[in-house]
C-alpha positions in Angstrom: 98.1 -110.3 93.2 94.4 -110.1 92.4 93.2 -110.9 88.9 91.6 -108.2 86.8 87.8 -108.8 86.9 86.1 -108.3 83.6 83.2 -105.9 83.5 80.3 -108.2 82.6 76.7 -108.6 83.7 77.0 -112.3 84.4 79.7 -114.8 85.2 79.5 -118.6 84.9 80.7 -120.7 87.8 83.9 -121.6 86.1 84.7 -117.9 85.6 84.0 -117.2 89.2 86.2 -120.1 90.2 89.1 -118.8 88.1 88.7 -115.2 89.3 88.4 -116.1 93.0 90.5 -119.3 93.3 87.6 -121.1 94.9 86.7 -124.5 93.4 83.2 -124.9 91.9 82.2 -127.6 94.4 83.1 -125.2 97.2 81.0 -122.4 95.6 78.0 -124.8 95.4 78.6 -125.7 99.1 78.7 -122.1 100.1 75.4 -121.5 98.4 73.9 -124.0 100.8 75.5 -122.4 103.9 75.2 -118.7 103.1 71.7 -117.4 102.5 73.1 -114.2 100.9 74.8 -116.2 98.1 72.1 -117.2 95.7 73.2 -116.9 92.1 70.4 -117.1 89.5 70.2 -119.9 87.0 69.8 -119.4 83.3 67.4 -121.3 81.1 69.9 -124.2 80.7 70.0 -124.5 84.5 73.6 -123.1 84.8 74.4 -120.8 87.7 75.0 -117.2 86.6 76.7 -114.9 89.1 76.3 -111.1 89.1 79.1 -108.8 90.2 77.6 -108.5 93.7 77.6 -112.3 94.0 81.3 -112.3 92.9 82.1 -109.7 95.5 80.3 -111.8 98.2 82.3 -114.9 97.2 85.5 -112.9 97.7 84.3 -111.6 101.1 83.4 -115.1 102.2 86.8 -116.3 101.1 88.5 -113.6 103.0 86.5 -114.4 106.2 87.1 -118.1 106.0 90.7 -118.3 104.6 92.4 -115.1 105.7 90.6 -114.2 108.9 90.3 -117.9 109.7 86.7 -117.7 110.9 84.4 -120.7 111.2 81.3 -121.0 109.0 79.2 -119.7 111.9 81.6 -116.9 112.6 81.6 -115.9 108.9 77.8 -116.0 108.8 77.6 -113.7 111.9 80.1 -111.3 110.4 78.1 -111.1 107.1 74.9 -110.5 109.0 76.6 -107.7 111.0 77.9 -106.2 107.8 74.5 -106.3 106.1 72.8 -104.7 109.2 75.5 -102.0 109.3 74.7 -101.0 105.7 71.1 -100.3 106.6 72.0 -97.6 109.1 71.7 -94.0 108.0 74.8 -92.0 107.3 75.6 -88.9 109.3 76.5 -86.3 106.8 77.2 -83.4 109.2 75.6 -80.7 107.0 73.1 -79.3 109.6 74.0 -75.7 109.1 74.2 -73.5 106.0 72.2 -73.7 102.8 72.2 -77.5 102.5 71.0 -78.0 106.0 68.1 -75.7 105.4 67.2 -77.3 102.1 67.3 -80.8 103.7 65.0 -79.6 106.5 62.5 -78.3 104.0 62.6 -81.5 101.9 62.2 -83.6 105.1 59.1 -81.6 106.2 57.5 -82.0 102.7 58.2 -85.7 102.7 56.7 -86.1 106.2 53.6 -84.2 104.9 53.3 -86.5 101.9 53.6 -89.6 104.2 50.8 -88.2 106.4 48.6 -87.7 103.3 49.3 -91.2 102.1 48.4 -92.6 105.5 45.1 -90.8 105.3 45.7 -87.9 107.5 44.5 -85.0 105.3 44.7 -82.4 108.0 48.4 -81.7 107.5 49.5 -79.6 104.5 52.7 -79.0 102.7 54.6 -75.9 103.8 
């Protein structure tokens, strides 16, 4: 059963360890292996993890311990996951009032982009 994660801005390494079941020395090692895992340090030099760092630790743990991937395999999977998030979603609202509105907004944005690039011949519809 998963532990309830408190809603906080920052978590210390001991809290992350307790919440995820990953020892602090393993968390520090993962920082050296996974470029995405880079918790900030406070003025005292202690690591402070944000919620997204905590989520990433849980994802790495899943890849390594549950899916039994190697470090390289986990790195590749995380890179693939990150690239996948960058793709545009297909909303399937081409027709109807929303499709028309989106087309007009897109046309205006493209016009603004042309103006910002220096092409002043194109005007907003």
